[in-house]
N, C-alpha and C positions, 0 to 999 in steps of 0.2 A: 248304354253301349259306348264303347270307345269311339271317338270321332276324329275327324280331321286327318292329321298326318299319320296317325296310327292305323287308319283303316286299310291302307295298302298292305301292310304286313299282316293285319288281321285276316283280310280276305284271302291272301296267299296261303295262310295257314289253314283257314277253315274250309277252303275248297278241297283240301286234301286231308281232312282231319276228322277224327272221331274224338271229340273232347270228352274228358272224364273228370269226375269230381275230385280226384286226388292229384290234380295238376299235371296229368300226363296226357299226351295225345298220340294218336297212331296215324301216321301219314301214309295214305295208300298210293304211293307212286308205283308205276309199273316198270319192270325191268325185263330184260331178256331172260327167258327161262334158263338158258345155259345148262349147266350141270345140275340135275335135280338132286336135292339132298334131303335127308331125313329130318327128324325133329330138331336136332342140334347141329346141323351142318355136316353130318356124316353122310357117306354115300347111301343112295336109296336101296342098295342091295344088302341091307342088314339081314341078319339071321331071322328066320320066322320065329314069332313069339316074342321078339323084342318089343319094347314100349312103342317104338316108332311105328310099328305095323298095326297098332290097336286104335280103336276109336276112343273118343273122349269118355264115353260111358263105360267102356271096358277098363280104361285107365283108372277112372274113379272107383270102380268096384274093386280093382286090384289093390289100389292104395289103401282101401278100407279093410280088405280081407287079409292081405299079405304085404304090409309096409316094407318089409325087407326085400321082397321080390321086386316091388315097384321101384324103390329108390336104388336098389342094386342094379337093376336093368338100365335105369336112366344113367347111372354113374358109369357103367361099362360102355354103353353106347355113346354117351354124350361127352365124356371127358377123356383126355389123352393122358394116360398114366405112365410115368417112367418106371414105376414099380406098382404092380397091381395090389389092390387092397385084399386083405384076407377075411375081413368080417365087415358086413354092412354097418352095423351099429353095436355098441356096447354101452347100454344106458341103464342106470339105476337111479330112479327118482329119489329113493329114500336117502341115498348118500350124496346126491347131486352130481354123480358121475355121468357125463354125456360125451361119448366119443363116436364119431362117424367115420366110416371107411377106414377101419383100423389097419395099420400096416402099409397103407398106400402112400405113394409119393407122386407129386406132380408140380407144375408151376402154372399159375393161372394165366400168365402172359402167353404161354404156348397156345392156349385156346384162341386168344385174340389173333396171333400170328397165323395159326392154322386156318381159321375161318376167313381171314381177310387177305391172305397172301397165296394160299394154295389153290384158290378157285378164281377163275377169270371173271366171275360175276362181280366180286368185290375184291379187286386186287389189293387195295389198302382200305383202311377205315375211312369212310367219307364223313367228314365233320363239317357241318355248317354252323358258323359262329355268328350270331346276331350281335352287332356292336352298335352302341349309341354314338352318333356323330356329334362331336362338340362344336363343329363349325356351323351347324345349323340344327334345326329342330326335327329334321327328318330322320328316319331310321334306315341304316345301311345294312345290307345283307352280304356277308363275306362267305363265299362257298368254296370250301377247301376239299373238293371231291377227290383229289388224288394226293392227299397229304400222306407222307410216308410215316405212318404211325409207328410201325415196328422199328424203323431206322432211328427215328427221333427217340423212341423209348430206350433203345440200346445205347445211343450216345449219352443220354442223361444217366442211365444206369452205370455206364463206364466212368462217367464223371464223378458220380457218388463213390464208386469203388476206389478211384484214384485218391480221393480225399478221406479214405479210411472208413467209409460207411459199409457195414457188413451185415450178414444175416443176424437178425434179432435186434439190430439197432433201431431206435425210433426216429422218425423224421416228420416234423410238422410241416404241413402245406397250408400256406395262408395266401390263397389265390382265388379270385372269383371264377365262376364257370367259364372255362376257356379251354382250347386245345392243350395249352401248357399244363393246366391242372390235371387233365386226364393223363398226359404223358408222365407227369411227376408221380402220379399214383401207380401207373404201370411200371415205371422205372424202379420204384421201391420194391414192388412185387417181384420184379425180374431177379433181383439180387437177394431177396429174402428179408429186406428191411421192412419194418412195420410203419406204415404211414398213418398219420392222424391228421385229417383235414379239419381245419378250423374255419368256420364261417368268416368270410372276409369283411364282415361288418362289425365284428367284435372289437372291443376296446383293447388297448395294450395290456391292461391289468387282467382282463379275461383271457387273452391269448397267453400271457405269462403263466397264469395258473394252470392251463392245460399243458404247456411245455414243461413246467416243473413237475407236474404229476406224472407225465409220461416219461420224463427224463430224456427228452429229445436230444440227439447228438447234432442234428442239423435242422435248418429251416429253409424251405423253398418258398420264395415270394416273388413279387414283381415290384418294379419301381413305383407304379401307380395302377389304379384300377379305374374303370369307367362304369358308372351306374346311374341311370336316369338322367343323363346329360351332365353329370357332375364327376369331377376327378376325386378319387379316393386315395389318400396318401398311405398306401400299404407299407412301403419301406419305412416311413417315419414311425408307424405304429410298431413294426417289428423291432426297430432300433430301440424304442423305449421298452419293449417287452423283454428283450434279451439282456438288458442290464441286470435283471434279477434272475437270470437263468444260466448258472455256471456250467451246465452240462452241454450247452450249445457251443460247438467248435467252429461251425461254418454257417454262413447265411448266403444261399445261392439266390441271386437277383436276376430275374428276367426283365426284359423291357417290353412293357405293354404300351407305353407312350414314348415320344421322343424326348421328353423332359429329363434332364439330368438330376440325380439325387446323390447326396453325400455317400461315399463308400468308405467303410472303416477297415480295420485290420482283418476281421474275420469275414468280410463281405467278398463275394466272388461273382464276377460278371458271368452269368450262366451261358449265354449264347457263345461267347468267346471260348469258354472251356469245352462246351459240347462240340464245337467245330474241330477241336484237336483230337477227338475220340473216334474210335472205330465204330462203324454202324452195325457191328456184330457183337453181341454180348451173350455168352452161353447162359442159359437160365439155371438158377439154383434149384436143385431138387429139394422139395419141401414136403414134410409130412402132412398128412391130411389135417391133423389137429394143430399144426404150427400156426402161429398168429399171422393173419393177413393184414388186419388194420384195427386200430382203436378209434372209436368215435364217441365223443363226449355228449351226454344228454343231461337234461335238467330233471331233477327229481323234486321231492317234497321238502328237501333240506337245501341249504344254501350252496353247498359245494357240488360242482358238476361231477358226474360219474363217468368214468371211462369204460365203455362197453367193448369187450373183445370179440372179434369175429375171426374165425379160423378159415383155412383154405378151401378144402373140397366141399364141405357141407354148405357153406355160404354160397359159393359159386354156382353149385348145382341148383340150389333153391332159387337164387336170383334168376338164373336162366329159365328154370321151369315156370316160375310164376310170370316172368316176362312173356314167355311164349303163350301160355294158356289164358292168363288173365286178360291180356291185351290182344289175343288172337294174332300174334305175329306170324307172318308168312314170309318165306324167302323173297328177298327183293324189296320188301317194304322199307320205308323210311320211318323211323320212330323218334319221337321227341318227348322230352319230359322237362317242364320248366321249374322243377324243384332245384334248389341249390345243392351242389355236391357236398356242401358242408353238413348235410343231413343224410340219414340212411336212405331215404327215397332217392336222392340224387346218386348215391353210391350204387344202388341196386338197379335203377332204371334210367340213369344217364350213362353210366360207365359199364359195370360188370355184366348185367343182364343182357343188354342189347349187343355188346361186343362179343360176348360168348356165343350168342346166337347168330353172329355174322351180320347183324343189322347195321345200317347206316344210322348214326345217332345225331340228333340236332342239339347243339349247345346254345342256350339262350342266356347271354351274358347280362342283359339289362333287366328291367322290371316290366311286367305286363301292363302296369298303369302309367308308363311313360310313353309319349309326352302328355297323354290325356288320361286322367283317371276315369274309372267307371262311374263311381259316385253314387249309384243308387241300385237297389235290388231290381232284378229283371222281372217284368210282369208277363202275363200269358201271351198278350199280343206281340210284345217284343220278341219273346222266345219263338213264336210261330214264324215270325219274319226271319229271325236269325237262322232258324233250323231249315226253312224251305228256300229262302232267297240266298243267304250267304253260304250256308252249308250244303245247299242243293239236296236236302233230304238225307244227307249221309252222316250228320253229326249225331252220334249216339251218346246218351248219358250212360255212364257205367258206374254202378254201385261199387264202392270199395270192397275188395275181396274178403276182408276180414269182418264185414259188417253182419252178415246173415248167420243166425244160429248161435250167437253168443250174447252175453249180457255183461254189463260192467258193474261190479259191486261197489267200486269207488274207494276201496281201501288199499293202501300200499302195505306190503309186508315182505319180510325176508325170513328164510328158513335156515336154521342152524344145522350143523352136521349131525346133531342128535335128533333132528326132526321137529324141533320146536319152532313155532311161528311167532314173530314179533311184529305187531302192527306199528308201522312207522308214521302213518298219517294219511290224510285224504289225498288220493291221486288227482282229485279235481282241483287241488291247489296248484296244478300245472295248467297254464294257459297257452294258447296258440295265437301269437300276434303276427299277422302277415306271413304265416307259414313257419314262424320261428317258435319252437317249443321252449317254454321258459317257466321255471318254478317261481311261484309268487314269493317264496322264501328268499330267493336271490335278490329280488327287488327290495324286499323288506330289510335284508341285511345291509344293503347299500344305503337305504334311507336312515336306518338306525345309527349309522356312523356319525350323523350330524349331532353336534354337542347339545343342541336345543330340542332334540327329538327323542324322548324316552320310549315311545311306543308307536308302532305302525301296524297296519293291516292292509294288505293288497289283495284285491279280488279282480277277476276278469268279468267283463260285461260285453254284450254283443256290439259289434261295430260294422257298419255297412260296407266299408272298404277293407279293413284289416281282418275281418272275421271276429276277432276279439281284441279288446284293448284293456289296459290296466287302469284301475281306479284305486287310489291310495287314500286311506283314512289315517291321519296322523294326530298325535297328541303332542302339544308343546309344553315345555317347562314354564314355570312361573318366572317373571322378571327377565324375559328375553331381551337381548341387547339390540336385535335387528327387528325390522318390521316383518309382518307375516309374509308379505309378498317377496321380500328379499330372501327369506328362508326357503320359500317355495322354489324360487329360481335357483338357489344353491342346491337344493335337493335334485332338481332336474339335471343340473350339470354333473352332480355326483353319480347319478344312475347312468348317464351317458358315458361318463369316463370309466366307470367300473364294470359296466356290462356292455351296453351298446345303445345307440340313439333310439332304436326301435323299442327298447325296454322302458323308455321314459313314460311314466303314467300320463294318460290324457287329462286326468283330473286328480288334483290333490286337495282333499277336503280337510280342513282343520276342525277337530272336534275336541270337546272337553275330556271325553273318556270313550273307551271302546266297550261294546257289549260283551260281557264276560259271564261265564257260568260261575257257580259258587266254587268250583275247583280251579278257576282262573283261566279256563280255556275260552278263546275268542269265538263267539258264535258267528261264523262267517256267512251262514245262509241269511242271516238278518241283514248284514251289510250288502250282500248280493241283491236282495230284494229292494233295498233302499236305492242302490246304484242304478237299478233298472226301472225305477219309478213304480215298482209294484208294492204299494203300501196298503193294499186292501186287506191283507192278512199275513201275519208272520208265523203262523203255526203255533206250536207249543213253545212258549217262552217262560214257562214256570221255573226252569232251571237257571234263568238269569239272576245274577246277584241283585240287580235293580232294573226291573222292566222299564222304568222311566227313562233309561238311557236311550231307548228307541226314539222317543219323542224329541229328545235333545238333538239327535243326529238328523232326524227328518227336518227339523227346524233349521239346523245349520246348512243342510243341503238347499233348502228353499232360499235362504239368504244368499248362498253361493250362486244360485242360478239367477237371482234377481240382480246381482251385482256384476255379472259377466255374461257374455254371449257364449255359453258353454256347449250348447247342443245336447245337454244332459236330458 
């Protein structure tokens, strides 16, 4: 359990919390009943037969028997359309055509304004931002209950418009979880610009790659960030990244700290410019299938992939799952500790809660600061945690995608002609401290070292991170540096090209890798070795030389004997 200085915040959260396994919590604060509303903030006097008047069982049955009626009713009751849609969906799996709410037009920020400004219960979005104090080791809570979310969104949207950002332009957001990050996302959506949020721990090279791929016209960032009691040099990283990004015309810089940072020709001080703007910005009417945002994910190959999410379908799905999966009720306070650089943060920190009129909690720091958890919880500790800290109200929630499906483990893509091509194993993607990362990305960074011809990276269980990276590397003959010097260089390379969290916990030098006769690395063998499971390796008859297993096991034993590795 977290201890000491972190317990105050932990108890504050847990006494109002239903913790869940996917890093979300549901805070049961009570508020005045005020105006009763339906499922998505609409008045309770909706027409009979609408989804809002049905029980969960009835909704489930309707969704299975008549999906068009289910989603169509939710869309009509729950979203405000500037132009009604003509068709719920037009989908053809054989051709890959997927269109939802055909012909409709709306703006997602109107939903936020409608839910938070038209009702006295939540006049504005209430955002509580947890910030780490650098002056001492305690945790400070900043409660912005009456923050003018819509006004700030409009001022930033007008600032972007004045600098030439328009509908369809891409804007990169390189900001930690904070009110400004939410405002930046909504400001882009207000004017029809496409935001792409990049996790604020990525290196300059990783950031540049995403900016280049999306062809971003502008970047929104802060002078610095705060995480785990440390200052993160965000502006410095952006400065390095945009040197190789010719599409970037402006970098908008907000102030998270009082420290000054160098400002160049394309840099714009954000607060000063927003103060000049009107707090009113007419929303751009956008088609249901217009792009809302791009979010980059890691795959089984080295290059990150930009996933496109469109307007109406995404917003409705985020709001629906937020309401039913987390049992959100009007007046509840909802928190999700996922980073907004990932899809969970987009859906359950920003769009889902705000569309439902919820107060959303923004957690800027890390749950393991200032004191790490450090060990798996046992039954006795859990009973104490559940009954004493959580007062019997902390419920474990299985992730909603878990039941009824199985994972084949193979990645594939389908061509327009209907052919499938297997791209590789999807279990080559690991999750380090909540960050989804392809092992191929780490391997690509390691392979750039001139003394390293071959690498293989696998994930292994980690008590704190969930998973960590374990790298097996082969060195060339006649190397000029010591093995330890090369290992340190490799760690710096991975930190520079990806992020510090991607640096392998263990780098083991081996003579060769276990390969099949066709030249494919047998990663399951490496995974068993890395987890000290050497009782049986299964069928190894396809290995070119089964003796390689003994070589690697002996190398690992030598590695463990020479260092305090914890392997």
